[in-house]
C-alpha positions in Angstrom: 10.9 -23.5 -12.1 9.6 -20.4 -13.7 9.7 -18.4 -10.5 13.3 -19.4 -9.9 14.4 -18.8 -13.4 12.7 -15.4 -13.6 14.0 -14.3 -10.2 17.6 -15.3 -11.3 17.2 -13.2 -14.5 15.9 -10.2 -12.6 18.7 -10.4 -10.1 21.3 -10.5 -13.0 19.8 -7.5 -14.7 19.4 -5.6 -11.4 23.1 -5.9 -10.7 23.8 -4.0 -13.8 21.6 -1.0 -13.0 23.9 1.6 -11.5 23.6 5.4 -11.0 26.8 7.3 -10.2 28.5 4.1 -9.2 25.8 3.1 -6.7 23.6 0.0 -7.3 20.1 1.2 -8.0 18.2 -1.9 -7.2 19.1 -4.8 -4.9 18.8 -8.0 -6.9 17.7 -10.2 -4.0 14.9 -7.9 -3.0 13.7 -7.5 -6.6 13.9 -11.3 -7.1 11.8 -11.8 -4.0 9.2 -9.3 -5.2 9.0 -10.9 -8.6 8.6 -14.3 -7.0 5.9 -13.1 -4.7 4.0 -11.6 -7.7 4.3 -14.8 -9.7 3.1 -16.9 -6.8 0.2 -14.6 -6.3 -0.8 -14.7 -9.9 -0.4 -18.5 -10.0 -2.6 -18.9 -6.9 -5.3 -16.7 -8.4 -5.2 -18.8 -11.6 -5.4 -22.0 -9.6 -8.4 -20.6 -7.6 -10.1 -19.7 -10.9 -9.5 -23.2 -12.3 -10.9 -24.8 -9.2 -13.9 -22.5 -9.3 -14.6 -23.3 -12.9 -14.1 -27.0 -12.2 -16.6 -26.9 -9.4 -19.1 -25.0 -11.6 -18.7 -27.6 -14.3 -19.1 -30.4 -11.8 -22.3 -28.9 -10.3 -23.7 -28.5 -13.8 -23.4 -32.3 -14.5 -26.1 -33.3 -12.2 -29.8 -32.3 -12.6 -30.3 -31.4 -8.9 -27.2 -29.1 -8.7 -27.4 -27.7 -12.2 -28.9 -24.3 -11.1 -26.1 -23.9 -8.6 -23.5 -24.6 -11.2 -25.1 -22.1 -13.6 -25.4 -19.4 -10.9 -21.8 -19.9 -9.6 -20.2 -18.3 -12.6 -22.7 -15.5 -12.6 -21.9 -15.0 -8.9 -18.1 -14.8 -9.6 -18.6 -12.2 -12.4 -20.9 -10.1 -10.2 -18.4 -10.1 -7.3 -15.5 -9.3 -9.6 -17.5 -6.4 -11.1 -18.4 -5.0 -7.7 -14.8 -5.3 -6.5 -13.5 -3.6 -9.6 -16.1 -0.9 -9.5 -15.4 -0.2 -5.8 -11.6 0.1 -6.5 -12.2 2.5 -9.4 -14.6 4.6 -7.3 -12.1 4.7 -4.4 -9.1 5.8 -6.5 -9.8 9.6 -6.6 -10.2 9.7 -2.9 -7.1 7.7 -2.3 -5.1 10.1 -4.6 -6.3 13.0 -2.4 -5.3 11.1 0.8 -1.9 10.3 -0.7 -1.4 14.0 -1.6 -2.3 15.1 1.9 0.2 12.7 3.4 2.9 13.8 0.8 2.4 17.4 1.7 2.6 16.6 5.4 5.8 14.6 4.8 7.2 17.6 2.8 6.4 20.0 5.7 8.2 17.7 8.2 11.2 17.4 5.8 11.3 21.2 5.2 11.6 22.0 8.9 14.2 19.2 9.6 17.3 21.4 8.7 16.0 24.1 11.0 15.8 21.8 14.0 19.1 20.2 13.2 20.8 23.6 13.0 19.3 24.5 16.4 20.4 21.1 17.9 23.9 21.6 16.7 24.1 25.0 18.4 24.2 27.0 15.2 21.3 29.3 16.3 21.5 31.1 19.7 18.6 32.6 21.6 15.0 32.6 20.5 12.3 30.3 21.7 14.2 27.1 21.1 17.5 26.0 22.5 19.8 23.1 21.5 18.6 20.8 24.3 15.0 20.9 23.4 15.4 21.0 19.6 15.3 17.2 19.1 12.2 16.5 21.2 10.5 19.5 19.6 11.2 18.2 16.2 9.6 14.9 17.1 6.6 16.6 18.6 6.3 18.8 15.5 6.4 15.7 13.2 3.8 13.9 15.3 1.6 16.9 15.3 1.8 17.4 11.5 1.2 13.6 10.9 -1.8 13.6 13.2 -3.2 16.7 11.4 -2.7 14.9 8.0 -4.5 11.8 9.3 -7.4 14.0 10.5 -7.5 15.8 7.1 -7.3 12.6 5.1 -9.8 10.6 7.2 -12.9 11.5 5.1 -11.1 10.4 1.9 -10.2 7.0 3.2 -12.3 4.2 1.8 -14.8 2.9 4.3 -14.4 5.9 6.7 -18.2 6.3 6.8 -18.7 2.7 8.0 -19.6 2.0 11.7 -16.6 -0.4 12.0 -14.1 2.3 10.8 -15.7 4.8 13.2 -15.4 2.4 16.1 -11.8 1.6 15.4 -10.9 5.3 15.2 -12.7 6.0 18.5 -10.7 3.1 20.0 -7.4 4.5 18.7 
């Protein structure tokens, strides 16, 4: 009920957001995103409730009491490790995102040049109209591959053997 109601309210408000006469956000997509976020949060809350119930149940019997007491400590330890890992990975992820943004900017910066050559606006030189489109694609692939190579050391887990194996496979 809450998901449906909130999604309907978001869709109503999204329809009113317009910039220069164009709708800024699509209400249906935003409603789906809000619904997904609420379902994810509710699933996490339910998992936490089940986990605490199991811990409580295990603490009720003398034989399983140590397990019940360690279960909550285990959850807190895992959550702290995950949170610490995410916080440690953020600076490297920011650098990787910057590298990919610069690569995207370079590709977009050269797009008008290739379009002008493809339209026949530029005569002579090393590139003609027939090969401008394939050259643009090859240039974009080359810049993207260069960005991947430059960002590779900054990706979380890039030093693990599994990550190295996948990169060799690719």
